[in-house]
C-alpha positions as CSV (number, residue, x, y, z in Angstrom):
1,X,35.7,-31.5,-61.5
2,X,38.4,-31.0,-58.5
3,X,36.5,-32.9,-56.1
4,X,39.1,-33.0,-53.5
5,X,39.0,-29.3,-53.0
6,X,34.9,-28.9,-54.0
7,X,33.3,-31.5,-51.6
8,X,32.9,-29.5,-48.5
9,X,32.1,-26.5,-50.4
10,X,29.2,-28.6,-52.4
11,X,28.1,-29.7,-48.9
12,X,27.9,-26.9,-47.5
13,X,25.9,-25.3,-50.6
14,X,23.4,-27.9,-51.0
15,X,22.5,-28.0,-46.9
16,X,21.6,-24.4,-47.1
17,X,19.5,-25.1,-50.1
18,X,17.6,-27.4,-48.1
19,X,17.2,-25.2,-45.9
20,X,15.7,-22.3,-47.7
21,X,13.9,-24.6,-50.0
22,X,10.5,-24.7,-49.2
23,X,9.1,-27.2,-51.4
24,X,9.4,-30.8,-50.2
25,X,9.8,-32.3,-53.5
26,X,12.5,-30.4,-54.6
27,X,14.4,-30.1,-50.8
28,X,14.0,-34.0,-51.5
29,X,15.9,-34.4,-54.6
30,X,19.1,-32.3,-53.0
31,X,18.9,-34.4,-49.7
32,X,19.3,-37.8,-51.8
33,X,22.1,-36.6,-53.9
34,X,23.8,-35.7,-50.9
35,X,22.8,-39.1,-49.4
36,X,23.9,-40.8,-52.5
37,X,26.9,-38.7,-52.4
38,X,26.8,-37.8,-56.1
39,X,29.1,-34.9,-56.4
40,X,29.1,-34.5,-60.2
41,X,25.6,-34.3,-60.3
42,X,25.5,-31.7,-57.1
43,X,28.4,-30.0,-58.7
44,X,26.2,-29.4,-61.8
45,X,23.3,-28.0,-59.8
46,X,25.3,-25.5,-57.6
47,X,28.8,-24.8,-59.1
48,X,26.9,-21.2,-60.3
49,X,23.3,-19.9,-59.3
50,X,20.6,-19.8,-62.2
51,X,21.3,-16.0,-63.6
52,X,18.2,-14.0,-64.1
53,X,19.3,-12.6,-67.5
54,X,18.2,-9.5,-69.2
55,X,15.0,-11.6,-69.9
56,X,14.5,-13.1,-66.7
57,X,14.9,-16.8,-65.2
58,X,15.3,-20.3,-67.9
59,X,16.6,-23.2,-66.7
60,X,16.4,-26.9,-65.9
61,X,13.8,-28.2,-63.3
62,X,15.1,-29.7,-60.0
63,X,16.3,-28.6,-57.0
64,X,19.4,-26.7,-56.5
65,X,20.6,-22.9,-57.5
66,X,22.0,-23.6,-61.0
67,X,17.9,-24.8,-61.4
68,X,14.1,-23.7,-61.7
69,X,12.5,-24.5,-58.6
70,X,10.4,-22.4,-55.7
71,X,13.6,-21.2,-54.1
72,X,15.0,-19.7,-57.3
73,X,11.7,-18.2,-58.6
74,X,11.1,-16.6,-55.3
75,X,14.5,-15.4,-55.4
76,X,14.4,-13.6,-58.5
77,X,10.9,-12.1,-58.1
78,X,11.8,-10.7,-54.7
79,X,14.7,-8.7,-56.2
80,X,12.0,-7.8,-59.0
81,X,10.0,-6.9,-56.3
82,X,12.1,-4.8,-54.9
83,X,13.5,-3.0,-58.0
84,X,9.6,-2.2,-58.2
85,X,8.9,-1.0,-54.8
86,X,11.6,1.8,-55.5
87,X,10.8,2.7,-59.1
88,X,6.7,3.2,-58.2
89,X,6.8,3.4,-54.4
90,X,2.9,3.4,-54.3
91,X,0.3,1.8,-56.6
92,X,2.2,-0.6,-58.1
93,X,1.0,-3.9,-59.6
94,X,2.4,-6.9,-61.3
95,X,0.3,-9.4,-63.8
96,X,1.4,-12.9,-64.2
97,X,0.4,-15.4,-66.3
98,X,1.8,-19.2,-67.1
99,X,2.3,-21.8,-69.7
100,X,1.6,-25.7,-69.4
101,X,5.1,-26.4,-68.5
102,X,5.7,-28.7,-65.5
103,X,5.5,-26.7,-61.8
104,X,4.5,-23.3,-64.1
105,X,1.3,-22.8,-62.2
106,X,3.4,-23.7,-58.9
107,X,6.0,-21.2,-59.9
108,X,3.5,-18.7,-60.8
109,X,1.9,-18.4,-57.8
110,X,5.2,-18.5,-56.1
111,X,5.9,-15.3,-57.5
112,X,2.5,-13.4,-57.1
113,X,2.9,-14.5,-53.1
114,X,6.3,-12.6,-53.2
115,X,4.7,-9.9,-54.9
116,X,2.4,-9.5,-52.6
117,X,4.8,-9.8,-49.4
118,X,6.1,-6.7,-50.9
119,X,2.7,-4.5,-50.9
120,X,2.9,-5.2,-54.7
121,X,-0.8,-5.9,-55.7
122,X,-0.5,-9.3,-58.0
123,X,-3.0,-10.4,-60.9
124,X,-2.8,-14.0,-61.2
125,X,-4.3,-15.2,-64.2
126,X,-6.6,-18.9,-62.9
127,X,-5.3,-21.7,-65.9
128,X,-2.2,-20.9,-68.3
129,X,-2.2,-18.4,-70.8
130,X,-0.3,-17.4,-74.1
131,X,2.3,-14.9,-73.9
132,X,0.7,-12.5,-76.0
133,X,-2.0,-12.4,-73.7
134,X,-0.1,-11.4,-70.6
135,X,1.8,-8.4,-72.6
136,X,-1.8,-6.9,-73.0
137,X,-2.4,-7.5,-70.1
138,X,0.0,-5.9,-68.6
139,X,-1.2,-2.4,-70.4
140,X,-5.2,-3.4,-70.2
141,X,-4.6,-3.1,-66.0
142,X,-2.1,-0.6,-66.8
143,X,0.3,-2.4,-64.3
144,X,3.7,-2.0,-63.6
145,X,5.3,-5.4,-64.3
146,X,5.0,-8.2,-65.8
147,X,5.6,-11.9,-65.9
148,X,5.1,-14.8,-67.6
149,X,6.4,-18.4,-66.7
150,X,7.4,-20.2,-69.4
151,X,10.3,-22.0,-70.9
152,X,8.9,-20.9,-74.4
153,X,9.9,-24.0,-77.0
154,X,13.0,-25.8,-74.8
155,X,12.5,-29.3,-74.1
156,X,10.8,-30.5,-71.2
157,X,12.8,-30.5,-69.1
158,X,13.1,-26.8,-68.7
159,X,11.1,-23.9,-67.4
160,X,11.9,-20.4,-67.0
161,X,10.1,-16.8,-66.6
162,X,10.3,-13.6,-68.4
163,X,10.2,-10.0,-66.7
164,X,7.5,-7.0,-68.7
165,X,7.5,-3.4,-68.2
166,X,4.6,-1.5,-68.2
167,X,4.3,-1.2,-71.8
168,X,3.9,-4.7,-72.2
169,X,7.6,-5.2,-73.7
170,X,10.4,-7.4,-71.6
171,X,12.6,-5.3,-70.1
172,X,15.1,-3.0,-72.0
173,X,17.8,-0.5,-70.3
174,X,17.8,1.0,-67.9
175,X,15.5,-1.2,-66.0
176,X,16.8,-4.7,-66.8
177,X,20.6,-4.1,-65.8
178,X,18.9,-2.6,-62.5
179,X,16.5,-5.9,-62.0
180,X,19.5,-7.7,-62.1
181,X,21.7,-6.1,-59.5
182,X,18.7,-5.9,-57.1
183,X,18.2,-9.4,-57.5
184,X,22.3,-10.6,-56.9
185,X,21.7,-8.7,-53.3
186,X,18.8,-10.6,-52.5
187,X,20.4,-13.2,-50.9
188,X,18.1,-15.1,-48.4
189,X,16.1,-11.9,-47.5
190,X,12.7,-13.4,-49.3
191,X,9.5,-12.7,-48.4
192,X,6.1,-14.5,-49.2
193,X,2.7,-13.7,-48.2
194,X,0.2,-16.9,-47.5
195,X,-2.1,-17.4,-50.4
196,X,-5.4,-17.0,-48.4
197,X,-3.9,-13.9,-46.3
198,X,-2.8,-12.1,-49.6
199,X,-6.6,-12.7,-51.5
200,X,-8.5,-11.4,-48.0
201,X,-5.9,-8.6,-48.2
202,X,-7.1,-7.5,-51.7
203,X,-3.4,-8.2,-52.7
204,X,-4.0,-11.3,-54.6
205,X,-6.5,-11.1,-57.6
206,X,-7.2,-13.9,-59.5
207,X,-8.4,-13.2,-63.7
208,X,-9.1,-14.6,-66.5
209,X,-12.7,-13.7,-68.7
210,X,-12.0,-9.8,-68.1
211,X,-8.7,-10.0,-69.9
212,X,-9.6,-12.9,-72.9
213,X,-12.5,-11.6,-73.6
214,X,-10.6,-7.6,-74.7
215,X,-7.6,-10.1,-75.7
216,X,-9.8,-12.2,-78.4
217,X,-11.6,-8.9,-79.4
218,X,-8.2,-7.0,-80.3
219,X,-6.6,-10.0,-82.2
220,X,-10.1,-9.9,-84.0
221,X,-9.5,-6.3,-84.7
222,X,-6.3,-7.1,-86.9
223,X,-7.7,-8.5,-89.6
224,X,-7.2,-6.3,-92.8
225,X,-10.3,-7.6,-94.7
226,X,-12.7,-9.3,-92.1
227,X,-15.5,-9.6,-94.5
228,X,-13.4,-11.8,-97.0
229,X,-12.9,-14.0,-93.7
230,X,-16.9,-14.0,-92.9
231,X,-18.0,-14.1,-96.1
232,X,-15.6,-17.2,-97.1
233,X,-13.6,-18.4,-94.1
234,X,-15.5,-22.4,-94.2
235,X,-14.0,-22.4,-97.9
236,X,-10.6,-22.4,-96.4
237,X,-9.4,-25.8,-94.3
238,X,-7.2,-25.0,-91.7
239,X,-5.1,-27.4,-89.4
240,X,-4.2,-26.4,-86.2
241,X,-1.7,-27.9,-83.1
242,X,-1.2,-26.0,-79.6
243,X,1.8,-28.8,-79.3
244,X,0.2,-29.3,-76.0
245,X,0.4,-25.6,-75.1
246,X,-1.5,-22.3,-74.3
247,X,-2.5,-21.6,-78.1
248,X,-6.0,-23.9,-78.2
249,X,-8.5,-21.7,-76.6
250,X,-7.7,-18.5,-78.2
251,X,-7.1,-19.2,-81.4
252,X,-9.6,-21.7,-82.1
253,X,-11.9,-18.9,-80.2
254,X,-10.3,-15.8,-82.3
255,X,-11.2,-17.7,-85.9
256,X,-14.5,-19.5,-85.2
257,X,-15.8,-15.9,-84.4
258,X,-14.2,-14.8,-87.4
259,X,-15.8,-17.5,-89.8
260,X,-12.8,-20.1,-89.6
261,X,-13.6,-23.4,-88.5
262,X,-10.0,-25.3,-87.2
263,X,-9.2,-29.0,-87.3
264,X,-7.0,-29.4,-84.5
265,X,-4.3,-32.5,-83.8
266,X,-6.0,-34.1,-81.2
267,X,-3.3,-35.5,-80.0
268,X,-1.5,-32.6,-79.3
269,X,-4.5,-30.3,-78.2
270,X,-4.6,-31.0,-74.7
271,X,-2.2,-28.9,-72.6
272,X,1.0,-31.1,-71.1
273,X,4.0,-29.9,-69.9
274,X,6.0,-33.3,-70.8
275,X,5.1,-32.9,-74.5
276,X,4.3,-36.7,-75.2
277,X,4.1,-36.4,-78.7
278,X,7.3,-34.2,-79.5
279,X,11.2,-34.4,-78.6
280,X,11.1,-30.5,-78.7
281,X,7.9,-28.4,-78.6
282,X,9.0,-25.7,-81.2
283,X,7.3,-25.4,-84.5
284,X,10.8,-24.6,-85.8
285,X,11.4,-28.0,-86.2
286,X,10.1,-30.5,-89.3
287,X,9.5,-33.2,-86.5
288,X,7.1,-31.1,-84.0
289,X,4.8,-30.8,-87.1
290,X,5.2,-34.1,-88.1
291,X,1.4,-35.0,-86.7
292,X,0.1,-31.8,-87.6
293,X,1.0,-32.2,-92.1
294,X,0.1,-35.3,-91.6
295,X,-4.2,-34.7,-90.8
296,X,-3.3,-31.7,-93.2
297,X,-2.6,-34.1,-96.0
298,X,-4.9,-36.6,-94.8
299,X,-8.1,-33.3,-95.4
300,X,-6.5,-31.7,-98.1
301,X,-5.5,-28.8,-95.7
302,X,-5.1,-25.4,-97.3
303,X,-2.5,-24.6,-94.6
304,X,-1.0,-25.9,-91.4
305,X,-0.8,-23.8,-88.1
306,X,1.6,-24.7,-85.2
307,X,2.3,-22.5,-81.6
308,X,5.0,-23.2,-79.2
309,X,3.8,-24.4,-75.5
310,X,3.7,-20.2,-75.0
311,X,2.1,-19.4,-78.2
312,X,4.4,-16.7,-79.2
313,X,5.7,-18.7,-81.8
314,X,4.0,-19.7,-85.2
315,X,5.0,-22.6,-87.6
316,X,2.9,-23.1,-90.8
317,X,2.7,-25.7,-94.0
318,X,1.1,-24.8,-97.4
319,X,0.3,-26.7,-100.5
320,X,3.0,-26.8,-103.1
321,X,2.9,-28.9,-106.3
322,X,-0.1,-31.1,-104.6
323,X,1.6,-31.9,-101.2
324,X,2.5,-29.7,-98.0
325,X,5.3,-27.9,-97.5
326,X,6.9,-26.3,-94.2
327,X,7.1,-22.3,-94.6
328,X,10.7,-20.8,-92.9
329,X,10.4,-18.1,-90.1
330,X,11.6,-15.7,-92.6
331,X,9.8,-17.0,-95.5
332,X,6.1,-16.6,-93.3
333,X,7.8,-13.3,-92.1
334,X,8.1,-11.8,-95.4
335,X,4.8,-13.2,-96.5
336,X,3.2,-11.1,-94.1
337,X,5.1,-8.5,-94.9
338,X,3.9,-8.0,-98.4
339,X,0.5,-9.6,-97.8
340,X,0.4,-6.6,-94.7
341,X,1.5,-3.9,-97.0
342,X,-0.3,-4.6,-99.9
343,X,-3.6,-5.2,-98.0
344,X,-3.2,-2.0,-96.2
345,X,-2.5,0.1,-99.1
346,X,-5.5,-1.3,-101.2
347,X,-7.5,-1.1,-98.0
348,X,-6.5,2.8,-97.8
349,X,-4.9,2.3,-94.5
350,X,-1.3,2.4,-94.7
351,X,-0.3,5.2,-92.1
352,X,1.7,8.4,-93.7
353,X,5.2,6.9,-92.1
354,X,5.1,3.1,-92.3
355,X,7.8,1.0,-91.1
356,X,9.0,-2.6,-90.7
357,X,11.3,-3.7,-88.0
358,X,13.7,-6.6,-88.1
359,X,16.2,-8.0,-86.1
360,X,20.0,-8.0,-87.7
361,X,19.8,-11.8,-88.1
362,X,16.1,-11.6,-90.2
363,X,16.4,-11.8,-93.9
364,X,17.4,-8.9,-95.6
365,X,14.5,-9.6,-98.3
366,X,12.4,-8.0,-95.8
367,X,13.7,-4.4,-96.6
368,X,13.1,-4.8,-100.0
369,X,9.6,-5.6,-99.6
370,X,9.4,-2.7,-97.1
371,X,10.7,0.0,-99.6
372,X,8.6,-1.2,-102.5
373,X,5.6,-0.2,-100.8
374,X,7.2,2.8,-99.2
375,X,7.8,1.8,-95.8
376,X,10.9,2.1,-93.6
377,X,13.0,-1.1,-92.7
378,X,14.5,-0.9,-89.3
379,X,17.0,-3.3,-87.8
380,X,17.6,-4.3,-84.2
381,X,19.3,-6.6,-82.3
382,X,18.0,-10.0,-81.5
383,X,15.2,-10.1,-79.4
384,X,12.1,-9.0,-79.4
385,X,12.0,-6.6,-76.8
386,X,14.1,-4.5,-79.2
387,X,11.4,-4.3,-81.4
388,X,8.9,-3.0,-78.9
389,X,11.5,-0.5,-77.6
390,X,11.2,1.0,-80.8
391,X,7.9,1.1,-81.2
392,X,7.4,2.8,-77.8
393,X,10.1,5.3,-79.1
394,X,8.4,6.1,-82.0
395,X,5.1,6.5,-80.3
396,X,6.7,9.4,-78.2
397,X,8.2,11.5,-81.2
398,X,5.6,13.7,-82.3
399,X,5.7,13.0,-86.2
400,X,7.5,9.8,-85.8
401,X,7.2,6.3,-87.8
402,X,4.2,3.7,-87.4
403,X,4.4,0.5,-87.0
404,X,3.2,-1.9,-89.4
405,X,4.4,-5.3,-89.0
406,X,7.7,-6.7,-88.1
407,X,9.4,-10.0,-86.6
408,X,12.7,-11.8,-86.0
409,X,13.7,-15.6,-88.5
410,X,13.2,-17.5,-85.1
411,X,9.5,-17.7,-86.0
412,X,8.3,-14.4,-84.1
413,X,5.9,-11.9,-85.8
414,X,3.6,-8.8,-84.4
415,X,0.8,-7.4,-86.4
416,X,-0.7,-5.6,-83.8
417,X,0.3,-2.7,-81.6
418,X,-1.6,-3.5,-78.5
419,X,0.9,-6.1,-77.9
420,X,4.5,-5.9,-77.1
421,X,6.1,-9.0,-77.5
422,X,5.8,-11.7,-80.7
423,X,2.5,-12.8,-80.9
424,X,1.4,-16.2,-82.5
425,X,-2.2,-15.9,-81.8
426,X,-3.2,-12.7,-84.0
427,X,-0.3,-14.2,-86.7
428,X,-2.1,-17.3,-87.3
429,X,-5.3,-14.9,-88.0
430,X,-3.9,-13.0,-90.4
431,X,-1.8,-16.3,-91.6
432,X,-5.5,-17.6,-92.4
433,X,-6.8,-14.5,-94.0
434,X,-3.9,-14.1,-96.1
435,X,-3.8,-17.6,-97.4
436,X,-7.6,-17.3,-97.8
437,X,-7.0,-14.3,-100.0
438,X,-4.5,-15.9,-102.0
439,X,-6.4,-18.6,-102.7
440,X,-9.2,-16.6,-103.9
441,X,-7.1,-14.9,-106.2
442,X,-6.0,-18.4,-107.9
443,X,-3.0,-19.1,-105.9
444,X,-1.3,-21.0,-102.7
445,X,1.4,-19.2,-100.4
446,X,4.2,-20.8,-102.0
447,X,3.0,-19.1,-105.2
448,X,3.3,-16.1,-103.5
449,X,6.4,-16.5,-102.4
450,X,7.7,-17.4,-105.7
451,X,5.8,-13.8,-107.0
452,X,8.2,-11.9,-104.5
453,X,11.4,-13.7,-105.4
454,X,10.7,-13.0,-109.1
455,X,10.0,-9.2,-107.8
456,X,13.4,-8.7,-105.3
457,X,15.8,-11.9,-105.9
458,X,15.9,-15.4,-103.9
459,X,16.4,-15.3,-100.9
460,X,17.5,-18.5,-98.8
461,X,18.9,-18.9,-94.9
462,X,20.0,-21.3,-93.0
463,X,20.7,-21.8,-89.1
464,X,23.4,-24.1,-87.1
465,X,23.3,-24.4,-83.5
466,X,26.0,-25.6,-81.3
467,X,25.2,-26.5,-77.7
468,X,27.7,-26.2,-75.1
469,X,27.3,-28.1,-71.9
470,X,28.0,-27.0,-68.2
471,X,30.5,-24.8,-66.8
472,X,33.3,-26.2,-69.2
473,X,30.7,-25.2,-72.1
474,X,30.8,-21.8,-71.3
475,X,34.3,-21.4,-71.4
476,X,34.1,-23.2,-74.9
477,X,31.4,-20.9,-76.2
478,X,33.6,-17.2,-74.7
479,X,37.1,-19.2,-76.4
480,X,35.3,-19.3,-79.6
481,X,34.3,-15.6,-79.9
482,X,37.4,-14.1,-78.6
483,X,39.2,-16.5,-81.8
484,X,36.5,-15.2,-84.2
485,X,37.3,-11.5,-83.3
486,X,41.0,-11.9,-83.1
487,X,41.5,-14.0,-86.2
488,X,38.4,-13.3,-88.2
489,X,37.9,-15.7,-91.7
490,X,38.8,-14.2,-94.3
491,X,36.6,-16.4,-96.9
492,X,33.1,-18.2,-96.9
493,X,32.6,-20.5,-99.8
494,X,35.2,-19.0,-101.7
495,X,33.5,-15.4,-101.2
496,X,35.8,-12.4,-99.8
497,X,34.8,-11.0,-96.5
498,X,34.5,-7.6,-97.0
499,X,33.1,-6.6,-93.9
500,X,33.0,-7.6,-90.4
501,X,30.3,-5.5,-88.5
502,X,31.4,-6.3,-84.2
503,X,28.2,-5.4,-82.2
504,X,29.9,-6.0,-79.0
505,X,32.6,-2.6,-80.1
506,X,29.9,-1.1,-82.2
507,X,32.7,-1.2,-84.8
508,X,32.5,-2.0,-88.4
509,X,36.0,-3.3,-89.9
510,X,37.4,-3.2,-93.5
511,X,39.4,-6.7,-93.6
512,X,41.4,-5.5,-96.7
513,X,42.6,-2.2,-94.8
514,X,42.0,-3.0,-91.0
515,X,40.2,0.6,-90.7
516,X,37.8,0.6,-88.0
517,X,34.7,2.9,-88.3
518,X,32.0,3.2,-85.0
519,X,29.1,3.4,-87.1
520,X,26.7,1.1,-85.2
521,X,24.1,2.4,-83.3
522,X,22.7,-0.2,-81.1
523,X,23.5,-1.6,-78.1
524,X,26.2,-3.5,-77.0
525,X,25.9,-7.3,-78.1
526,X,27.9,-10.2,-78.2
527,X,27.3,-10.5,-81.9
528,X,29.8,-10.9,-85.2
529,X,28.4,-10.2,-88.9
530,X,30.6,-11.5,-91.9
531,X,29.4,-9.5,-95.0
532,X,30.2,-11.9,-98.2
533,X,31.3,-10.0,-101.5
534,X,28.3,-11.4,-103.1
535,X,26.0,-9.5,-100.6
536,X,25.5,-12.8,-98.5
537,X,26.1,-12.7,-94.4
538,X,27.5,-15.1,-92.2
539,X,26.5,-13.8,-88.1
540,X,27.7,-15.8,-84.8
541,X,25.6,-15.1,-81.8
542,X,25.9,-16.6,-78.8
543,X,22.7,-17.3,-77.0
544,X,21.0,-15.1,-74.6
545,X,18.1,-17.9,-73.5
546,X,20.4,-20.9,-74.0
547,X,23.7,-22.6,-73.6
548,X,24.4,-22.6,-77.9
549,X,26.3,-20.3,-80.2
550,X,24.1,-19.8,-83.1
551,X,25.1,-19.3,-86.6
552,X,22.9,-17.7,-88.7
553,X,23.7,-17.9,-92.6
554,X,22.0,-16.0,-95.4
555,X,22.5,-15.8,-99.4
556,X,20.5,-14.3,-102.1
557,X,20.6,-13.7,-106.0
558,X,19.8,-10.8,-107.5
559,X,16.2,-10.3,-109.3
560,X,15.5,-11.4,-113.0
561,X,17.8,-15.5,-112.5
562,X,15.5,-18.3,-113.4
563,X,14.1,-19.3,-109.9
564,X,15.4,-22.9,-110.5
565,X,18.9,-21.8,-111.5
566,X,18.9,-19.7,-108.5
567,X,18.2,-21.9,-106.0
568,X,20.5,-24.1,-106.6
569,X,23.5,-21.6,-107.1
570,X,21.9,-20.4,-103.3
571,X,21.9,-24.3,-101.7
572,X,25.6,-24.6,-103.1
573,X,26.2,-21.8,-101.4
574,X,24.3,-22.5,-98.2
575,X,26.3,-26.2,-98.0
576,X,30.0,-25.1,-98.4
577,X,29.3,-22.4,-95.7
578,X,27.6,-24.3,-93.3
579,X,30.6,-27.2,-93.7
580,X,33.1,-24.1,-93.2
581,X,31.4,-22.9,-89.8
582,X,31.2,-26.7,-88.6
583,X,34.6,-27.1,-88.9
584,X,35.0,-23.4,-87.0
585,X,33.1,-24.5,-84.4
């Protein structure tokens, strides 16, 4: 940082923020930094504005334009309110939920009061609720827009919010870009209503049980074999951790009413935005599931469940050879697809044109599973909003496909059509039903996964994340993606790259001939995918919510190979590709 050049500008930005920020806690942080003349920290807080992206806001909590605080929440919400007022000039409404993160309740109230000041009726939950319930509530209340205040599975210092449109799904084109334009043009013209005045005027309405009950009933309706749960639910031992988040009430309530008792990880049952027992409240991380696994081993659990703070992601473990073993997101998605399709076929509830929708970085094993049950499989860009966009599109067609199941490799699944985002609550109850069914047939979930591999071939995936911090990190991310486009690798682990898919240009490139075929019918996205001669896939994607680039590796064998031999072969490939990617990054 060139402090000689930036100090006056930084000081001016900081003073302006102090004037605009109404919350004394966040205002005092910046005042203290000015007093100490900590220009490095002030630069990090003010070198850019916290971006309102296509999914909403996300950032570190604190004072400053590049932080999550009441001012940045109000400013972003004012832009959203301005867009809503133009799209729906009369009768618009918003639903707002929040999770257990620090200041989530404050940020949710601030957003509600901005909506109220714009004449938009705001339904605000009285306490923390999971993301899937917010999506459900938007549809239930026929609202125009929704917000859930959460930073999902990020570390404790983060918060954010996600914006939803009237179908209950996160905003997609054309709304997303138009909302961003409104947010960027807000400036200081922000209005917020007094809470008591908003309640008195009927513009702020507090909600809880009137949504909770229909939501739980919907989760229970997802069961394909409800009698199996009713009659045998007490025989399945389930350990569950909400990881200090929002999942405890809905998951426990739904399972109890379906006939299943849950044993909680007590240390992680209560909501706590500091997440004191984990370094990272993400069920994708083995360390976050440690206490649940220990309790599961202690009581001989048939299934261990873990949800992230806003209960849209689900991680599980199941017994294998006498010990509990974690199941990956791709593996659970495959198990759920296999179970839902097979059960609905057996119960006679399979629609005429069933379809599974997954993301481009989710295992191709799910395509083979869908195909084996006579269902189609559709790929969309990474982000659950694209899955839900297709659901809405198919529903508008006279004779379109019927969504049955789908999800993404990052532990997000949807087993119903009444929520339009990943839903760990209904996925948890479906997973319990699935585990109970396979137990009644004398097998574990791992036994069933091996059966799936025997039918379709062995698949394994790996994810490498490279973080890029601060202003210099953003430049490094861009430089890496530019380099990979201009000079794509020719080999990975000795396997030739036979095809390169550039989702930014919509082209598939043949490296041998240089031929470019514009055949990718998806929105432009900064993603590169390398297809190898053995059908392995390497995908490079900058994260849309965090300052990092993600490298996805998927390797497979043909069906019929001995599983031990197949696993060794695939592990060797993944290790080699991982080593090469680490060198590239």
